[in-house]
C-alpha positions, 0 to 999 in steps of 0.5 A: 462376175457382177460386182468385180472391179478393176481394183480386184485385178490390180490387187492380184497383180500387186500381190505377186510383187508383194510376195517377193517381199514376203508381205503375203506370208506376213499377212497370212501369218497374222491371219493364222495367229488371229484365227488360232487365238479366237478359236484354238489351234485345232484345224478340225474344230476351227474353220477359220484356222483351217481356211487360213492354213489352206490359204498359206499352203496355197502360197507355199508358206513353209510348215514351220512358219505355219506351226509357229503362227498357230503357237503364237495364236494359242499362246505357246509362243510369246509375241505381240497381241494382234487385234482385228480392226476394220475401217470404213470410209469414202474416197473421191467421187463417193467410192466406198472403201473398206479397210481390214487390219490386223495390228499390234498397235491400234493407235499407229494403224488408225493414224496411218489409215486416217492420214492416207484417206485424208491425203487423197481427198477421202474421209473415214466414216463410222462403222457400218457406213459402207460395209453393207455394200460388200459381200464376202466371197472366196476367191481362188486364182488358177494359173491359166498357163497350166490349165484350160478354161473348160477343165478349170470350170468343170473342176470348180463347179464340181467342187461347189464354186459359184462362178469361174471367169478368165480375165486374160491372165488368170482363171478366177474361181469365186465361191460362197463364203461358207463354201470356200474352205471345202472348195479350196481343199477339193481343188488342192487335193485335185492338184489344180495349179492354184496361184493364190486364194483368199476371202474377198469383199465383192461390192454389190455395185461399182462406180465408174471413174475416169481421169483424175478421180480414177488416178487418185482413187487407185493411188489411195487404195494402193497406198493403204494396201501397202501399210504393213498392218492392212490385211485387205482393202476393198473398194467399189470403183471401176475404170476402163482399160484405157484409163488404167493404161494411162494411170499405170504410166504415172504409178 
């Protein structure tokens, strides 16, 4: 699909490792808390909460964890106040980087994000400096070992998806932002082998990187993505498979 970058693929693989450390569940819980805080605890009337719960269930989060997160968001259970803060800036070679966070400590998060931009030769910018380069989409990842491309494509298109592609390891279903909840629900009801699902930021254009610039940019976005308060990092760079193989040896 036009606009996808190598970082999208690496992030999915990285996400599988994060899941083993329960980081994915932690991020999903924060999204549920924020959604419930903003729109209430009723999934039927709160589309963002419904989407967050669907994504959590796709990652096999226990219902008790989901219910606890909803109650924290509505104030039925006490907990730290979580707010959303987005950061925008540039990496090496002018790569646009959009960092979305959900944090209970604005000063800590700002300091951590700023430090990593600086460490890898980038810099934070003003709000709006790069966000216009990205468009929100829904992304649903299917296990290619449990469903063939033709079956997945038929089911996804019938459900209302925009695009389906095979990256060699997974089948990636892309949806419009507003269609994401209904497509995800339909595919879950159809018992398709969903590995993960999330809202993503798809860049309108990508910058091809090579050599040291490719390695530096990859290390920066991975370091930022590792921060506990970060819910999503989006960047508009791409690198060749050969470059990626060389970089992985140094990661």
